[in-house]
N, C-alpha and C positions, 0 to 999 in steps of 0.2 A: 656151206661155203663160207670161208673166212675172208674178210676184206680189211685191207690196211688203207687208210686214207691220209693223204698228205695235209699236213696243217703247218702253220707258221708259229714258231715259238715266241711268245710275247714277254714272258718273265720267268725267272728261275729262283726258286727258294730251296737250296739244299739239292735233294734228289727229286723234287717235284717241280714241274714247270706249268705254266699256263699256255695252252696253244689254242689258236684261232682259226676258224674257217667260216667265211660267210657271216661274220657277226656273232657266231656261236663260240663260246670259250669253254675250254674243259681242262681240268687238272689231269696232267700226264705224268707217269713215272719216267724218269730219266736215267734210271740205273743200267739199262742195257746198251746205251750208246756212249761213245767216247767223246769228251769235251764238247757238250752242247753249248750253243751260244744263242743269245737272243737274236732273232732274225732268221735263224736257220729254218729250213723246211724239213720236217720230220714225217716219216710214215708212222701213223698211230694205229695200233691194233690192241683191242681190249684194254685201253686206258694206259698203254706204255708205248713210248717211242722205240721203235725197233730198227730204224735206220735213217741216216741223213739222206736227203735227195737235193739235187740243185733245183733252183727256182724254175727253170725252163722244164724239167722233168715234172715238177710238181703241178705246174699249170697245164701241161699236156695231159696228164693223168686225170686232173679235175674236169677238164674239157670233155674227155672221154666218159667219165662218170656221169656228167650232166646230160650227156645224150641218152644214157641208160635210165637214170633215175629221176631226171627232170633238172630244173634250173639249180646251179650251184654258184653262188657269188664268188668270184675269184677276187 
């Protein structure tokens, strides 16, 4: 099973960004989405941002995931 997780984009350096979720920061590739901006919520899969999502959708998804896998700090 594949899983894409919503994360908030904190910084951008060329085609790479730093995304954060629950205090965990990861490098993510930004080449698959158009016009990423700091503050965007992005679906991250295998180290790449694959889609933008709005904040409400991101938080709803994280709440559902936390019920399955345990606590996730929003």
